[in-house]
C-alpha positions as CSV (number, residue, x, y, z in Angstrom):
1,M,9.9,-11.8,36.2
2,K,13.6,-12.5,35.3
3,Y,14.0,-16.0,33.9
4,L,17.3,-17.1,34.6
5,G,17.3,-20.7,32.6
6,S,15.8,-22.3,29.9
7,A,12.5,-21.5,28.1
8,E,10.8,-23.9,28.8
9,S,9.9,-26.3,31.7
10,F,8.2,-29.9,31.9
11,L,6.4,-30.7,35.3
12,S,5.4,-34.4,35.3
13,I,4.1,-36.8,37.9
14,G,4.3,-41.2,37.6
15,T,5.7,-43.1,34.5
16,I,4.6,-40.4,32.1
17,G,7.8,-38.9,32.9
18,N,9.8,-41.8,30.7
19,K,7.9,-40.2,27.6
20,I,9.1,-36.9,28.9
21,T,12.7,-38.1,29.0
22,L,12.4,-40.0,25.5
23,A,10.9,-37.2,23.7
24,L,13.8,-35.3,24.9
25,A,16.2,-37.5,23.1
26,K,14.8,-37.3,20.1
27,I,14.7,-33.3,19.6
28,N,17.3,-31.0,18.6
29,N,16.8,-28.3,20.9
30,Y,16.7,-30.5,24.0
31,E,19.3,-28.4,26.2
32,K,16.9,-25.6,26.4
33,I,13.9,-27.8,27.9
34,A,14.2,-28.6,31.7
35,H,12.6,-31.8,32.9
36,Y,10.7,-32.0,36.5
37,D,9.5,-35.3,37.8
38,F,7.7,-34.6,41.0
39,A,7.7,-37.8,43.3
40,F,4.3,-36.7,44.9
41,V,1.0,-33.9,44.1
42,K,0.0,-33.2,47.7
43,P,2.2,-31.8,49.4
44,L,3.3,-29.5,46.2
45,D,7.2,-29.1,46.8
46,E,6.5,-25.6,47.1
47,M,9.8,-24.5,47.5
48,A,11.2,-26.3,44.3
49,L,7.9,-24.7,42.0
50,H,9.2,-21.0,43.4
51,T,12.5,-22.1,42.0
52,I,10.5,-23.5,38.6
53,F,8.4,-20.6,38.1
54,N,11.0,-18.0,38.8
55,E,13.3,-19.4,36.6
56,F,11.4,-20.4,33.2
57,E,8.8,-18.8,31.1
58,K,6.5,-21.6,30.3
59,I,5.7,-24.2,32.5
60,I,4.1,-27.7,31.0
61,T,2.6,-30.2,33.2
62,I,1.9,-33.8,32.2
63,E,0.1,-36.9,34.3
64,D,-1.4,-40.0,32.9
65,G,-4.4,-39.4,35.2
66,V,-7.2,-36.6,34.3
67,I,-6.1,-33.3,33.8
68,K,-9.4,-31.8,36.3
69,G,-8.2,-31.9,39.5
70,G,-5.4,-33.6,39.2
71,F,-1.5,-32.4,39.1
72,G,-1.8,-30.2,36.2
73,T,-4.7,-28.3,38.5
74,A,-2.6,-28.3,41.7
75,I,0.3,-26.5,39.7
76,L,-2.4,-23.5,38.2
77,E,-3.4,-23.1,41.9
78,F,0.0,-22.9,42.9
79,A,0.3,-19.8,39.9
80,S,-2.6,-18.5,40.5
81,Q,-2.2,-18.1,44.8
82,N,1.5,-17.0,44.0
83,K,0.8,-14.4,41.0
84,Y,3.1,-16.2,38.7
85,P,2.1,-15.1,35.2
86,N,3.7,-17.9,33.8
87,P,1.8,-19.5,30.6
88,I,1.1,-22.9,31.5
89,L,-0.1,-26.1,29.7
90,N,-1.3,-28.7,31.0
91,L,-1.6,-32.0,29.5
92,G,-3.3,-35.4,30.7
93,I,-6.6,-37.5,30.0
94,L,-9.2,-35.3,29.2
95,D,-12.6,-34.9,31.6
96,E,-15.0,-37.1,28.7
97,F,-15.9,-40.6,28.5
98,I,-12.8,-42.2,26.1
99,E,-13.2,-45.7,24.4
100,H,-11.3,-48.6,25.0
101,G,-7.8,-49.0,23.4
102,T,-4.1,-49.9,24.0
103,V,-2.1,-47.5,26.3
104,E,-0.1,-46.2,23.3
105,E,-3.6,-45.5,21.7
106,L,-5.0,-44.1,24.5
107,Q,-2.1,-41.8,24.7
108,K,-1.8,-41.0,21.3
109,Y,-5.8,-39.8,21.5
110,C,-5.1,-37.6,24.4
111,K,-2.1,-36.2,22.8
112,I,0.4,-37.2,25.6
113,D,2.6,-40.0,23.3
114,I,6.2,-39.6,22.6
115,E,5.3,-38.0,19.1
116,S,3.2,-35.2,20.2
117,L,5.2,-34.4,22.8
118,I,8.1,-33.8,20.4
119,S,5.6,-32.0,18.1
120,I,4.7,-29.6,21.3
121,L,8.5,-29.2,22.0
122,S,9.6,-28.4,18.7
């Protein structure tokens, strides 16, 4: 497989994509990371996904919903059905009971806050 561009691509859905934008602005090698913010999960934009999987080595999905059965799972299914070998990391809410807290506290717990994203990107 030939990767034409950057090493990593972030795929987001919803307002959590704003966190990616903020995290990218705070790192040095931001030009090596692409960000695609999808408008919807179903139907998936398969044409865009084929381009992304052929252009980028690693795919990272992020959502502010539960990972299992969500956007990241749909991307994993797409990759499997199309036999893409790219490593995929899914970020989002874990499939477990989470105590109450502020949005910031819960995002930090799920490692989808800006600081956690910066550490993943760096």
